[in-house]
KENU-928079 format. One record per residue: residue number from 0; residue in three letters; x, y, z of N, C-alpha, C in turn. Coordinates in pm, whole numbers. Example, Ala and Ser with C-alpha at 12.3 -4.5 7.8 and 13.67 -1.06 7.14 Angstrom:
// residues 2
<pos = 0, code = ala, n.u = 1319, n.v = -569, n.w = 780, ca.u = 1230, ca.v = -450, ca.w = 780, c.u = 1320, c.v = -330, c.w = 780>
<pos = 1, code = ser, n.u = 1285, n.v = -225, n.w = 708, ca.u = 1367, ca.v = -106, ca.w = 714, c.u = 1290, c.v = 3, c.w = 787>
END
This chain:
// residues 72
<pos = 0, code = met, n.u = -4516, n.v = -848, n.w = 2828, ca.u = -4585, ca.v = -757, ca.w = 2738, c.u = -4732, c.v = -798, c.w = 2731>
<pos = 1, code = thr, n.u = -4818, n.v = -700, n.w = 2717, ca.u = -4962, ca.v = -725, ca.w = 2710, c.u = -5020, c.v = -667, c.w = 2582>
<pos = 2, code = val, n.u = -5105, n.v = -744, n.w = 2516, ca.u = -5178, ca.v = -698, ca.w = 2398, c.u = -5327, c.v = -702, c.w = 2431>
<pos = 3, code = asn, n.u = -5395, n.v = -590, n.w = 2414, ca.u = -5539, ca.v = -584, ca.w = 2440, c.u = -5615, c.v = -586, c.w = 2308>
<pos = 4, code = ile, n.u = -5705, n.v = -681, n.w = 2291, ca.u = -5784, ca.v = -696, ca.w = 2170, c.u = -5933, c.v = -697, c.w = 2208>
<pos = 5, code = ile, n.u = -6013, n.v = -613, n.w = 2145, ca.u = -6157, ca.v = -616, ca.w = 2166, c.u = -6220, c.v = -689, c.w = 2048>
<pos = 6, code = val, n.u = -6300, n.v = -790, n.w = 2076, ca.u = -6365, ca.v = -869, ca.w = 1971, c.u = -6516, c.v = -842, c.w = 1974>
<pos = 7, code = asn, n.u = -6580, n.v = -863, n.w = 1860, ca.u = -6724, ca.v = -840, ca.w = 1852, c.u = -6806, c.v = -956, c.w = 1904>
<pos = 8, code = asn, n.u = -6751, n.v = -1075, n.w = 1891, ca.u = -6825, ca.v = -1195, ca.w = 1927, c.u = -6772, c.v = -1253, c.w = 2058>
<pos = 9, code = lys, n.u = -6856, n.v = -1256, n.w = 2160, ca.u = -6813, ca.v = -1305, ca.w = 2290, c.u = -6768, c.v = -1451, c.w = 2284>
<pos = 10, code = lys, n.u = -6816, n.v = -1528, n.w = 2187, ca.u = -6777, ca.v = -1668, ca.w = 2175, c.u = -6629, c.v = -1683, c.w = 2139>
<pos = 11, code = leu, n.u = -6568, n.v = -1576, n.w = 2089, ca.u = -6427, ca.v = -1583, ca.w = 2050, c.u = -6332, c.v = -1556, c.w = 2167>
<pos = 12, code = leu, n.u = -6387, n.v = -1538, n.w = 2287, ca.u = -6303, ca.v = -1511, ca.w = 2403, c.u = -6251, c.v = -1642, c.w = 2462>
<pos = 13, code = asn, n.u = -6161, n.v = -1707, n.w = 2391, ca.u = -6106, ca.v = -1832, ca.w = 2440, c.u = -5956, c.v = -1838, c.w = 2411>
<pos = 14, code = glu, n.u = -5892, n.v = -1938, n.w = 2468, ca.u = -5747, ca.v = -1949, ca.w = 2460, c.u = -5697, c.v = -1974, c.w = 2317>
<pos = 15, code = val, n.u = -5773, n.v = -2048, n.w = 2238, ca.u = -5731, ca.v = -2074, ca.w = 2100, c.u = -5735, c.v = -1945, c.w = 2018>
<pos = 16, code = ala, n.u = -5839, n.v = -1863, n.w = 2039, ca.u = -5846, ca.v = -1734, ca.w = 1969, c.u = -5728, c.v = -1646, c.w = 2010>
<pos = 17, code = ala, n.u = -5695, n.v = -1646, n.w = 2139, ca.u = -5580, ca.v = -1569, ca.w = 2187, c.u = -5451, c.v = -1621, c.w = 2124>
<pos = 18, code = ala, n.u = -5441, n.v = -1754, n.w = 2111, ca.u = -5320, ca.v = -1813, ca.w = 2053, c.u = -5305, c.v = -1774, c.w = 1906>
<pos = 19, code = arg, n.u = -5415, n.v = -1768, n.w = 1833, ca.u = -5407, ca.v = -1727, ca.w = 1692, c.u = -5358, c.v = -1583, c.w = 1680>
<pos = 20, code = ile, n.u = -5406, n.v = -1497, n.w = 1769, ca.u = -5362, ca.v = -1358, ca.w = 1768, c.u = -5213, c.v = -1350, c.w = 1803>
<pos = 21, code = ala, n.u = -5173, n.v = -1421, n.w = 1908, ca.u = -5033, ca.v = -1418, ca.w = 1951, c.u = -4941, c.v = -1470, c.w = 1842>
<pos = 22, code = asn, n.u = -4978, n.v = -1580, n.w = 1778, ca.u = -4893, ca.v = -1636, ca.w = 1673, c.u = -4886, c.v = -1546, c.w = 1551>
<pos = 23, code = ala, n.u = -4995, n.v = -1475, n.w = 1521, ca.u = -4992, ca.v = -1378, ca.w = 1410, c.u = -4894, c.v = -1265, c.w = 1442>
<pos = 24, code = ile, n.u = -4889, n.v = -1224, n.w = 1568, ca.u = -4794, ca.v = -1121, ca.w = 1609, c.u = -4651, c.v = -1169, c.w = 1588>
<pos = 25, code = phe, n.u = -4622, n.v = -1291, n.w = 1633, ca.u = -4486, ca.v = -1344, ca.w = 1619, c.u = -4450, c.v = -1369, c.w = 1472>
<pos = 26, code = leu, n.u = -4545, n.v = -1421, n.w = 1394, ca.u = -4518, ca.v = -1448, ca.w = 1252, c.u = -4498, c.v = -1319, c.w = 1174>
<pos = 27, code = gly, n.u = -4553, n.v = -1209, n.w = 1226, ca.u = -4536, ca.v = -1079, ca.w = 1162, c.u = -4399, c.v = -1017, c.w = 1186>
<pos = 28, code = gly, n.u = -4314, n.v = -1087, n.w = 1258, ca.u = -4178, ca.v = -1040, ca.w = 1279, c.u = -4158, c.v = -966, c.w = 1410>
<pos = 29, code = phe, n.u = -4258, n.v = -970, n.w = 1498, ca.u = -4244, ca.v = -903, ca.w = 1626, c.u = -4137, c.v = -970, c.w = 1710>
<pos = 30, code = ser, n.u = -4045, n.v = -891, n.w = 1766, ca.u = -3939, ca.v = -948, ca.w = 1847, c.u = -3921, c.v = -869, c.w = 1976>
<pos = 31, code = gly, n.u = -4030, n.v = -820, n.w = 2031, ca.u = -4023, ca.v = -734, ca.w = 2148, c.u = -4010, c.v = -805, c.w = 2281>
<pos = 32, code = ile, n.u = -4024, n.v = -938, n.w = 2283, ca.u = -4006, ca.v = -1009, ca.w = 2409, c.u = -3897, c.v = -1115, c.w = 2392>
<pos = 33, code = thr, n.u = -3831, n.v = -1144, n.w = 2502, ca.u = -3721, ca.v = -1240, ca.w = 2497, c.u = -3773, c.v = -1382, c.w = 2515>
<pos = 34, code = thr, n.u = -3688, n.v = -1479, n.w = 2485, ca.u = -3724, ca.v = -1620, ca.w = 2499, c.u = -3762, c.v = -1651, c.w = 2643>
<pos = 35, code = gly, n.u = -3876, n.v = -1716, n.w = 2660, ca.u = -3921, ca.v = -1752, ca.w = 2793, c.u = -4009, c.v = -1648, c.w = 2860>
<pos = 36, code = glu, n.u = -4005, n.v = -1524, n.w = 2811, ca.u = -4092, ca.v = -1421, ca.w = 2867, c.u = -4235, c.v = -1445, c.w = 2819>
<pos = 37, code = lys, n.u = -4332, n.v = -1410, n.w = 2899, ca.u = -4471, ca.v = -1437, ca.w = 2866, c.u = -4539, c.v = -1317, c.w = 2800>
<pos = 38, code = leu, n.u = -4612, n.v = -1346, n.w = 2694, ca.u = -4696, ca.v = -1247, ca.w = 2628, c.u = -4838, c.v = -1269, c.w = 2677>
<pos = 39, code = thr, n.u = -4902, n.v = -1164, n.w = 2725, ca.u = -5040, ca.v = -1172, ca.w = 2771, c.u = -5131, c.v = -1115, c.w = 2663>
<pos = 40, code = val, n.u = -5230, n.v = -1192, n.w = 2622, ca.u = -5332, ca.v = -1143, ca.w = 2529, c.u = -5460, c.v = -1129, c.w = 2609>
<pos = 41, code = asn, n.u = -5508, n.v = -1005, n.w = 2621, ca.u = -5634, ca.v = -978, ca.w = 2689, c.u = -5743, c.v = -967, c.w = 2583>
<pos = 42, code = leu, n.u = -5832, n.v = -1065, n.w = 2580, ca.u = -5944, ca.v = -1059, ca.w = 2487, c.u = -6061, c.v = -994, c.w = 2559>
<pos = 43, code = gly, n.u = -6114, n.v = -888, n.w = 2500, ca.u = -6222, ca.v = -816, ca.w = 2565, c.u = -6347, c.v = -810, c.w = 2479>
<pos = 44, code = tyr, n.u = -6461, n.v = -810, n.w = 2546, ca.u = -6589, ca.v = -799, ca.w = 2478, c.u = -6658, c.v = -674, c.w = 2529>
<pos = 45, code = gly, n.u = -6693, n.v = -582, n.w = 2439, ca.u = -6751, ca.v = -455, ca.w = 2479, c.u = -6900, c.v = -463, c.w = 2506>
<pos = 46, code = phe, n.u = -6942, n.v = -394, n.w = 2610, ca.u = -7084, ca.v = -384, ca.w = 2643, c.u = -7125, c.v = -238, c.w = 2636>
<pos = 47, code = asn, n.u = -7228, n.v = -210, n.w = 2559, ca.u = -7275, ca.v = -73, ca.w = 2544, c.u = -7375, c.v = -43, c.w = 2655>
<pos = 48, code = leu, n.u = -7336, n.v = 46, n.w = 2745, ca.u = -7422, ca.v = 81, ca.w = 2859, c.u = -7469, c.v = 226, c.w = 2845>
<pos = 49, code = gly, n.u = -7545, n.v = 253, n.w = 2741, ca.u = -7591, ca.v = 389, ca.w = 2718, c.u = -7477, c.v = 476, c.w = 2670>
<pos = 50, code = leu, n.u = -7440, n.v = 575, n.w = 2751, ca.u = -7333, ca.v = 666, ca.w = 2712, c.u = -7195, c.v = 611, c.w = 2746>
<pos = 51, code = val, n.u = -7190, n.v = 500, n.w = 2820, ca.u = -7063, ca.v = 445, ca.w = 2864, c.u = -7045, c.v = 306, c.w = 2805>
<pos = 52, code = gln, n.u = -6926, n.v = 277, n.w = 2756, ca.u = -6897, ca.v = 143, ca.w = 2709, c.u = -6795, c.v = 80, c.w = 2803>
<pos = 53, code = ser, n.u = -6825, n.v = -39, n.w = 2850, ca.u = -6730, ca.v = -110, ca.w = 2934, c.u = -6683, c.v = -234, c.w = 2861>
<pos = 54, code = val, n.u = -6568, n.v = -284, n.w = 2901, ca.u = -6513, ca.v = -403, ca.w = 2837, c.u = -6482, c.v = -506, c.w = 2945>
<pos = 55, code = ser, n.u = -6528, n.v = -627, n.w = 2923, ca.u = -6497, ca.v = -738, ca.w = 3012, c.u = -6378, c.v = -813, c.w = 2952>
<pos = 56, code = trp, n.u = -6268, n.v = -823, n.w = 3030, ca.u = -6145, ca.v = -880, ca.w = 2977, c.u = -6122, c.v = -1021, c.w = 3027>
<pos = 57, code = met, n.u = -6067, n.v = -1106, n.w = 2938, ca.u = -6021, ca.v = -1239, ca.w = 2974, c.u = -5874, c.v = -1249, c.w = 2936>
<pos = 58, code = pro, n.u = -5781, n.v = -1251, n.w = 3033, ca.u = -5639, ca.v = -1256, ca.w = 3003, c.u = -5586, c.v = -1399, c.w = 2991>
<pos = 59, code = phe, n.u = -5495, n.v = -1417, n.w = 2896, ca.u = -5426, ca.v = -1544, ca.w = 2878, c.u = -5276, c.v = -1515, c.w = 2871>
<pos = 60, code = his, n.u = -5195, n.v = -1586, n.w = 2949, ca.u = -5051, ca.v = -1560, ca.w = 2959, c.u = -4973, c.v = -1685, c.w = 2916>
<pos = 61, code = his, n.u = -4887, n.v = -1671, n.w = 2815, ca.u = -4805, ca.v = -1783, ca.w = 2770, c.u = -4675, c.v = -1734, c.w = 2709>
<pos = 62, code = thr, n.u = -4577, n.v = -1824, n.w = 2703, ca.u = -4455, ca.v = -1796, ca.w = 2628, c.u = -4484, c.v = -1820, c.w = 2480>
<pos = 63, code = gln, n.u = -4390, n.v = -1781, n.w = 2395, ca.u = -4410, ca.v = -1798, ca.w = 2251, c.u = -4430, c.v = -1946, c.w = 2217>
<pos = 64, code = ala, n.u = -4352, n.v = -2034, n.w = 2278, ca.u = -4364, ca.v = -2177, ca.w = 2250, c.u = -4501, c.v = -2231, c.w = 2295>
<pos = 65, code = glu, n.u = -4549, n.v = -2183, n.w = 2409, ca.u = -4679, ca.v = -2227, ca.w = 2458, c.u = -4793, c.v = -2180, c.w = 2367>
<pos = 66, code = trp, n.u = -4782, n.v = -2057, n.w = 2316, ca.u = -4883, ca.v = -2007, ca.w = 2222, c.u = -4885, c.v = -2095, c.w = 2098>
<pos = 67, code = ala, n.u = -4768, n.v = -2127, n.w = 2045, ca.u = -4760, ca.v = -2208, ca.w = 1923, c.u = -4822, c.v = -2345, c.w = 1944>
<pos = 68, code = ala, n.u = -4801, n.v = -2404, n.w = 2062, ca.u = -4853, ca.v = -2537, ca.w = 2089, c.u = -5006, c.v = -2540, c.w = 2098>
<pos = 69, code = leu, n.u = -5065, n.v = -2427, n.w = 2135, ca.u = -5210, ca.v = -2422, ca.w = 2153, c.u = -5290, c.v = -2438, c.w = 2024>
<pos = 70, code = ile, n.u = -5228, n.v = -2406, n.w = 1911, ca.u = -5302, ca.v = -2415, ca.w = 1784, c.u = -5252, c.v = -2527, c.w = 1695>
<pos = 71, code = gln, n.u = -5171, n.v = -2616, n.w = 1751, ca.u = -5121, ca.v = -2731, ca.w = 1673, c.u = -5229, c.v = -2836, c.w = 1662>
END
């Protein structure tokens, strides 16, 4: 499963920020993936290019246990 998040601050595009988002999803009662399956959090930063906005994505892939370990 993949979750796409656009953040305002490019400095927040890191694995710990992704882990906080992933753990908030799991703590909220989400049960859409099975044990051992990887959840991908794509952190994106938007760039305003006149009439077009593009997003640069940084993907992080981990299991639920790996996400939890990242913020311990």
